[in-house]
C-alpha positions as CSV (number, residue, x, y, z in Angstrom):
1,X,11.0,-28.8,-8.1
2,X,8.6,-29.6,-11.0
3,X,7.8,-27.1,-13.7
4,X,4.2,-26.9,-12.5
5,X,5.2,-26.1,-8.9
6,X,7.6,-23.4,-10.2
7,X,4.6,-21.9,-12.1
8,X,2.4,-22.0,-9.0
9,X,5.2,-20.1,-7.1
10,X,5.6,-17.5,-9.8
11,X,1.8,-17.0,-10.0
12,X,1.7,-16.6,-6.2
13,X,4.4,-14.0,-6.3
14,X,2.5,-12.1,-9.1
15,X,-0.6,-12.0,-6.9
16,X,1.4,-10.8,-3.9
17,X,3.1,-8.2,-5.9
18,X,-0.2,-6.4,-6.4
19,X,-1.4,-7.1,-2.8
20,X,-3.9,-9.8,-3.8
21,X,-5.6,-11.3,-0.8
22,X,-6.9,-14.7,0.5
23,X,-4.7,-16.8,-1.8
24,X,-5.8,-20.4,-1.7
25,X,-4.0,-23.2,-3.6
26,X,-6.0,-26.4,-4.2
27,X,-3.9,-29.4,-5.1
28,X,-6.0,-31.3,-7.6
29,X,-3.5,-34.0,-8.4
30,X,-5.4,-36.7,-6.5
31,X,-8.9,-35.8,-7.8
32,X,-10.5,-38.0,-10.5
33,X,-11.7,-36.0,-13.4
34,X,-9.9,-32.7,-12.4
35,X,-9.2,-30.4,-15.3
36,X,-5.8,-29.3,-14.0
37,X,-3.2,-30.0,-11.3
38,X,-3.7,-26.8,-9.3
39,X,-6.4,-24.2,-8.7
40,X,-5.2,-20.9,-7.4
41,X,-7.9,-18.6,-6.0
42,X,-7.5,-15.0,-4.7
43,X,-9.1,-11.7,-4.6
44,X,-8.6,-8.0,-5.3
45,X,-10.7,-5.2,-3.7
46,X,-11.9,-3.7,-7.0
47,X,-12.1,-4.5,-10.7
48,X,-9.0,-2.3,-11.2
49,X,-7.0,-4.3,-8.6
50,X,-8.2,-7.6,-10.2
51,X,-6.9,-6.4,-13.6
52,X,-3.6,-5.3,-12.0
53,X,-3.2,-8.8,-10.4
54,X,-4.0,-10.5,-13.7
55,X,-1.3,-8.4,-15.5
56,X,1.2,-9.2,-12.6
57,X,0.5,-12.9,-12.7
58,X,1.0,-12.9,-16.5
59,X,4.3,-11.0,-16.1
60,X,5.7,-13.1,-13.2
61,X,4.8,-16.4,-14.9
62,X,6.5,-15.4,-18.1
63,X,9.6,-13.9,-16.4
64,X,10.1,-16.9,-14.1
65,X,8.9,-19.9,-16.1
66,X,8.4,-18.7,-19.7
67,X,4.8,-19.9,-19.5
68,X,1.9,-17.9,-21.1
69,X,-1.8,-18.5,-20.3
70,X,-3.6,-20.5,-23.0
71,X,-6.7,-18.4,-22.3
72,X,-7.8,-15.5,-20.1
73,X,-11.5,-14.7,-19.7
74,X,-13.3,-12.1,-17.7
75,X,-11.1,-9.1,-18.3
76,X,-13.9,-7.0,-19.8
77,X,-15.6,-6.4,-16.4
78,X,-12.8,-7.8,-14.1
79,X,-15.0,-9.1,-11.3
80,X,-13.9,-12.7,-12.0
81,X,-10.9,-13.3,-14.2
82,X,-9.9,-16.9,-15.0
83,X,-6.4,-17.6,-16.4
84,X,-5.8,-21.1,-17.9
85,X,-2.2,-22.3,-17.8
86,X,-3.2,-25.9,-18.7
87,X,-1.8,-27.5,-15.5
88,X,-2.8,-24.5,-13.3
89,X,-6.0,-22.5,-13.3
90,X,-6.0,-19.0,-11.7
91,X,-9.2,-17.4,-10.5
92,X,-9.0,-13.7,-9.4
93,X,-12.2,-12.3,-7.9
94,X,-13.7,-9.2,-6.3
95,X,-14.8,-10.2,-2.8
96,X,-18.6,-10.6,-3.3
97,X,-18.1,-12.8,-6.4
98,X,-15.6,-15.0,-4.6
99,X,-18.0,-15.5,-1.8
100,X,-20.9,-16.2,-4.2
101,X,-19.1,-18.9,-6.2
102,X,-17.2,-20.3,-3.3
103,X,-14.7,-22.3,-5.4
104,X,-12.6,-23.3,-2.4
105,X,-15.3,-25.7,-1.3
106,X,-16.1,-27.1,-4.7
107,X,-13.6,-29.9,-4.4
108,X,-13.6,-30.9,-0.7
109,X,-11.2,-33.7,-1.3
110,X,-8.4,-31.4,-2.6
111,X,-5.8,-30.4,-0.1
112,X,-6.0,-26.6,0.3
113,X,-3.0,-24.4,1.2
114,X,-3.8,-20.9,2.3
115,X,-1.0,-18.4,1.7
116,X,-0.9,-15.6,4.4
117,X,-1.6,-12.1,3.1
118,X,1.3,-9.7,2.8
119,X,0.6,-6.3,4.4
């Protein structure tokens, strides 16, 4: 398994650990001009949960792959946090912001994997 795919798995586990929902993984490898290899999109029900998911993603990514985000933005209000791991971009939204920006449909050519929610 490639290092990037290991990172995607670790990030997904971090999201699931804090009961993040609606995980979608867009494979950007075949997209011309894509800024990364994978886009991971999910949501939490409140800014507090978005922040908890952000912390969990950071913890799992470091513990399992020794990767740290190059940059994290949006933590001040935690309605949309973006985490940049160079090859992987993670977007954690509250539901209405996710619906508004609709990132899943931005790259229609990218294969999209939906990860089932854990109850």
